[in-house]
C-alpha positions as CSV (number, residue, x, y, z in Angstrom):
1,M,24.1,-8.3,9.0
2,L,22.0,-8.1,5.8
3,K,21.8,-4.7,4.3
4,K,19.5,-5.1,1.3
5,I,16.9,-7.7,0.4
6,C,14.2,-8.0,-2.3
7,V,10.8,-9.4,-1.4
8,L,8.7,-10.8,-4.3
9,G,5.0,-10.8,-3.4
10,G,5.7,-8.4,-0.6
11,T,2.4,-6.6,-1.1
12,G,0.4,-9.7,-0.4
13,F,-1.1,-11.1,2.8
14,V,2.1,-12.8,4.2
15,G,4.3,-10.1,2.7
16,R,2.7,-7.2,4.5
17,H,3.1,-8.9,7.9
18,L,6.7,-10.0,7.1
19,L,7.7,-6.5,6.1
20,N,6.5,-5.1,9.4
21,R,8.5,-7.8,11.2
22,L,11.6,-6.9,9.2
23,A,11.3,-3.2,9.9
24,H,14.9,-2.0,10.8
25,P,16.6,1.3,9.9
26,K,19.7,-0.5,8.7
27,L,17.9,-2.9,6.4
28,R,16.7,-1.7,3.0
29,I,13.9,-3.7,1.4
30,I,12.9,-3.6,-2.3
31,V,9.3,-4.6,-3.0
32,P,8.3,-4.8,-6.7
33,S,4.7,-4.4,-7.7
34,R,2.8,-3.8,-10.9
35,R,0.7,-1.2,-9.1
36,P,2.6,0.1,-6.0
37,E,0.1,3.0,-5.6
38,R,-2.5,0.5,-4.4
39,H,-0.3,-0.6,-1.4
40,R,0.0,2.5,0.8
41,S,0.4,0.4,3.9
42,V,3.6,-1.0,2.4
43,M,4.8,2.3,1.0
44,V,4.8,4.1,4.4
45,L,7.2,1.7,6.0
46,P,10.4,3.7,6.4
47,N,12.9,1.0,5.2
48,V,10.8,-0.3,2.3
49,Q,11.1,1.0,-1.3
50,T,8.2,0.0,-3.6
51,V,9.2,-0.3,-7.2
52,K,6.8,-0.5,-10.2
53,A,8.0,-3.6,-12.0
54,D,7.0,-6.8,-13.8
55,I,8.8,-9.6,-11.9
56,H,8.1,-12.0,-14.7
57,D,10.5,-10.1,-17.0
58,Q,13.9,-11.6,-16.7
59,E,15.9,-8.5,-17.2
60,T,13.7,-6.6,-14.8
61,L,14.2,-9.3,-12.2
62,N,17.9,-9.2,-12.7
63,Q,17.9,-5.5,-11.9
64,L,15.7,-5.9,-8.9
65,V,18.0,-8.5,-7.1
66,E,21.3,-6.7,-8.0
67,G,23.2,-5.7,-4.9
68,C,20.8,-7.7,-2.6
69,D,22.1,-10.0,0.2
70,A,18.9,-12.1,0.0
71,V,15.7,-12.6,-1.9
72,I,12.4,-13.8,-0.4
73,N,9.8,-15.3,-2.8
74,L,6.2,-15.2,-1.5
75,V,4.5,-15.3,-4.9
76,G,1.7,-17.8,-5.2
77,I,-1.9,-18.1,-6.5
78,L,-4.7,-20.4,-5.3
79,N,-6.7,-20.3,-8.6
80,E,-5.9,-19.6,-12.2
81,S,-7.3,-16.8,-14.3
82,C,-7.0,-15.8,-17.9
83,D,-3.9,-13.8,-17.2
84,S,-2.4,-15.7,-14.2
85,K,-1.4,-19.4,-14.4
86,F,0.1,-21.8,-11.9
87,E,3.0,-22.6,-14.1
88,Q,3.8,-19.0,-14.7
89,N,3.7,-17.9,-11.0
90,H,5.1,-21.0,-9.4
91,V,7.5,-22.6,-11.8
92,S,8.6,-20.1,-14.5
93,L,9.1,-17.3,-12.0
94,V,11.3,-19.5,-9.9
95,E,13.3,-20.5,-13.0
96,K,13.8,-16.8,-13.7
97,L,14.6,-16.1,-10.0
98,V,17.4,-18.7,-10.0
99,K,18.9,-17.2,-13.2
100,A,18.7,-13.7,-11.7
101,C,20.4,-14.8,-8.5
102,Q,23.1,-16.6,-10.4
103,T,23.7,-13.7,-12.7
104,K,23.9,-11.1,-9.9
105,G,25.7,-13.2,-7.3
106,V,22.8,-13.5,-4.8
107,S,23.1,-16.8,-2.8
108,R,20.4,-16.5,-0.1
109,V,16.8,-17.4,-1.0
110,L,13.8,-17.9,1.2
111,H,10.8,-19.4,-0.5
112,I,7.2,-20.1,0.7
113,S,5.6,-23.2,-0.7
114,A,2.6,-25.3,0.4
115,L,2.2,-28.2,2.8
116,H,2.6,-31.6,1.2
117,A,3.8,-30.1,-2.1
118,D,6.5,-32.8,-1.8
119,K,4.0,-35.7,-2.0
120,K,4.3,-37.8,-5.2
121,E,0.6,-38.9,-5.4
122,I,-0.9,-35.3,-5.5
123,Q,-3.2,-34.5,-8.4
124,S,-3.7,-30.8,-7.8
125,T,-1.9,-28.6,-10.3
126,Y,-1.4,-26.0,-7.5
127,L,0.5,-28.5,-5.4
128,K,2.3,-30.0,-8.4
129,T,3.7,-26.7,-9.5
130,K,4.7,-25.8,-6.0
131,A,6.6,-29.1,-5.9
132,Q,8.4,-28.3,-9.1
133,A,9.4,-24.9,-7.8
134,E,10.8,-26.5,-4.6
135,Q,12.8,-29.1,-6.6
136,R,14.3,-26.4,-8.9
137,L,15.5,-24.3,-5.9
138,M,16.9,-27.2,-3.9
139,Q,18.8,-28.6,-6.9
140,T,20.6,-25.4,-7.4
141,T,23.9,-26.0,-5.6
142,D,25.1,-22.3,-5.6
143,L,22.0,-21.1,-3.7
144,N,21.4,-21.3,0.1
145,V,17.7,-22.0,0.1
146,T,15.2,-22.3,2.9
147,I,11.6,-23.5,2.1
148,F,8.5,-23.0,4.3
149,R,5.4,-25.1,3.9
150,P,2.5,-23.7,6.0
151,S,-1.0,-25.1,6.5
152,V,-3.7,-22.6,5.9
153,I,-2.6,-19.2,7.2
154,F,-4.9,-17.0,9.3
155,G,-4.8,-13.3,10.2
156,I,-6.9,-10.1,10.1
157,D,-6.6,-9.8,6.3
158,D,-6.3,-13.5,5.2
159,S,-8.1,-15.0,2.2
160,F,-9.3,-18.1,4.0
161,F,-11.5,-16.9,6.8
162,N,-12.5,-13.7,5.1
163,R,-13.6,-15.6,2.0
164,F,-15.9,-17.8,4.0
165,A,-17.0,-14.8,6.1
166,L,-18.1,-13.0,2.9
167,L,-20.0,-16.1,1.6
168,L,-21.6,-16.7,5.0
169,D,-22.8,-13.1,5.0
170,L,-24.3,-13.5,1.6
171,I,-25.9,-16.9,1.9
172,P,-28.8,-17.1,4.4
173,C,-29.8,-20.1,6.5
174,C,-28.1,-23.2,5.0
175,F,-24.5,-23.2,3.8
176,P,-23.5,-26.0,1.4
177,L,-19.9,-26.9,2.0
178,A,-17.7,-29.1,-0.3
179,C,-15.1,-31.4,1.3
180,P,-16.4,-30.8,4.8
181,N,-14.0,-33.4,6.4
182,A,-10.8,-32.0,4.9
183,K,-8.4,-31.3,7.8
184,F,-6.3,-28.2,8.5
185,A,-3.9,-27.0,11.2
186,P,-4.3,-23.2,10.8
187,V,-1.2,-21.2,11.5
188,W,-1.0,-17.5,12.4
189,V,0.6,-15.2,9.8
190,N,2.8,-13.5,12.5
191,D,4.2,-16.8,13.5
192,I,5.1,-17.5,9.8
193,A,6.7,-14.0,9.6
194,E,8.8,-14.7,12.8
195,V,10.1,-18.0,11.5
196,M,11.1,-16.4,8.2
197,A,12.8,-13.5,9.9
198,Q,14.8,-15.8,12.2
199,S,15.8,-17.9,9.2
200,L,17.3,-15.1,7.1
201,E,20.8,-15.2,8.6
202,N,20.7,-18.6,10.3
203,R,23.0,-21.0,8.5
204,E,21.4,-24.0,10.2
205,T,18.3,-23.4,8.0
206,F,20.3,-23.5,4.7
207,G,19.0,-26.3,2.5
208,Q,16.1,-27.1,4.9
209,S,12.4,-27.3,4.5
210,Y,10.0,-26.5,7.4
211,N,6.4,-27.7,7.7
212,L,4.5,-25.1,9.7
213,C,1.2,-25.9,11.4
214,G,-0.8,-24.6,14.3
215,S,-1.2,-26.5,17.5
216,Q,-4.7,-27.9,16.7
217,T,-6.3,-29.7,13.8
218,Y,-9.8,-28.9,12.5
219,T,-12.1,-30.1,9.8
220,L,-13.1,-27.6,7.2
221,K,-16.7,-27.8,8.4
222,A,-15.6,-26.9,12.0
223,L,-13.7,-23.9,10.7
224,V,-16.6,-22.6,8.7
225,E,-18.9,-23.0,11.7
226,F,-16.4,-21.2,13.8
227,T,-16.4,-18.3,11.3
228,A,-20.2,-18.0,11.5
229,Q,-20.0,-18.1,15.3
230,M,-17.5,-15.3,15.3
231,M,-19.7,-13.2,13.1
232,G,-22.8,-13.9,15.2
233,L,-24.6,-15.6,12.3
234,K,-26.9,-18.5,12.6
235,R,-26.0,-20.8,9.7
236,T,-26.5,-24.5,9.2
237,V,-23.4,-25.8,7.5
238,I,-24.3,-28.8,5.3
239,G,-21.4,-31.0,4.3
240,L,-21.6,-32.3,0.7
241,N,-20.6,-35.8,-0.3
242,D,-17.8,-36.3,-2.8
243,K,-20.0,-36.2,-6.0
244,L,-21.8,-33.1,-4.9
245,S,-18.5,-31.5,-3.8
246,Q,-17.1,-32.1,-7.4
247,L,-20.3,-30.7,-8.9
248,Q,-20.0,-27.5,-6.7
249,A,-16.4,-27.1,-7.7
250,R,-17.2,-27.3,-11.4
251,F,-20.1,-24.8,-11.1
252,M,-18.1,-22.3,-8.9
253,E,-15.3,-22.2,-11.5
254,F,-17.6,-20.1,-13.6
255,V,-18.5,-17.7,-10.8
256,P,-16.7,-14.3,-10.7
257,T,-13.6,-14.4,-8.5
258,K,-13.8,-18.3,-8.6
259,P,-14.4,-18.9,-4.9
260,F,-13.9,-22.7,-5.4
261,S,-12.5,-24.7,-8.2
262,M,-11.8,-28.3,-9.3
263,D,-8.1,-27.8,-8.4
264,N,-9.2,-26.6,-4.9
265,Y,-11.2,-29.8,-4.6
266,L,-8.2,-31.8,-5.6
267,S,-6.0,-30.0,-3.1
268,L,-8.5,-30.8,-0.4
269,Q,-8.0,-34.5,-1.0
270,T,-4.8,-34.2,1.0
271,D,-5.2,-33.1,4.6
272,S,-3.2,-29.9,5.4
273,V,-1.7,-31.1,8.6
274,C,1.9,-31.7,9.8
275,N,3.5,-34.9,11.0
276,R,6.2,-33.0,12.9
277,D,6.5,-29.7,14.9
278,D,9.0,-27.6,13.0
279,F,8.1,-24.5,15.0
280,A,10.0,-26.1,17.9
281,F,13.3,-25.5,16.0
282,F,12.6,-21.8,16.3
283,N,11.4,-22.0,19.9
284,I,7.9,-20.8,18.9
285,Q,4.6,-22.0,20.4
286,P,2.1,-21.4,17.6
287,A,-0.7,-19.0,18.5
288,S,-4.2,-20.3,19.1
289,L,-6.8,-19.7,16.4
290,E,-9.5,-19.2,19.1
291,V,-7.4,-16.6,20.8
292,I,-6.4,-14.6,17.8
293,M,-9.4,-14.6,15.3
294,P,-12.4,-13.6,17.3
295,S,-11.0,-10.1,17.8
296,Y,-11.0,-9.6,14.0
297,F,-14.7,-10.3,13.6
298,E,-17.7,-8.4,15.1
299,P,-21.1,-10.1,15.4
300,K,-23.5,-8.8,12.8
301,H,-25.7,-7.0,15.3
302,Q,-22.6,-5.1,16.7
303,R,-21.2,-3.9,13.4
304,S,-21.3,-0.2,12.7
305,K,-23.9,0.9,10.1
306,Y,-21.1,2.8,8.4
307,V,-19.1,-0.4,7.8
308,D,-20.0,-2.9,5.2
309,F,-18.5,-6.2,6.3
310,R,-18.3,-7.4,2.7
311,F,-15.8,-4.8,1.8
312,T,-13.8,-5.5,5.0
313,A,-13.6,-9.1,4.0
314,R,-12.0,-8.3,0.7
315,R,-9.0,-6.5,2.0
């Protein structure tokens, strides 16, 4: 039985749900963070130790993984900023993680990637750097690596539905949507956490990659319309053609928090759907989007006057 693991990115969306799934009195979990005081929901877990640390520093990373039986890497960004780049977070970090594991004798690594990161024709830098990270891990013969490639992940504090919910709440009447026909197979975060937890000590998963999708496929337009419906908002979603989608992406790159970018546009040129059901290996029937998500959203006329949805959406 594993006694100690380190979870990189453990304070993020998937990380918080995974830590709850891994709650066990005999398992000690190390979760590094630049600002651990901001993540009280993680700090209160009895078997989790949050550590103030910069995981991009090689020596610090070496110390974090020392004595661990496994390392889980959940670090990833969807858009670049001045101080956070794709190459830094997806490629360089994995290089340093490999060195740290080799230096400290850690052989088990779980890594979350992105669906279709293995495709050769991709143009998105996000997907390209995810692919480079996968290749580096799988080529390291002294590591037992398992890679997970999910479609868009949903849950109470996700960045996908909550981002659109925030925009829908701010934009009245008509909602212009880029790449409306892009396809997704949304997958519940708890199902991802269950698969990762089952994989930790399962030798059959060593050296394997798993594509993880929900049971149904939707267009982006259908998902945005579903979000508006859950919120009780009347919005007309207007799908933009390719040229207007690119124009919107270039404009939105200069908007604070960068809600949409050219790299997002390029990512959406590849449908985020699976060609096989890898959940079956774990005997899991993926949860339905329609069953899970509505309970997380209250129609606007039912929301408490003391609760500002826009702040809820940013969690």
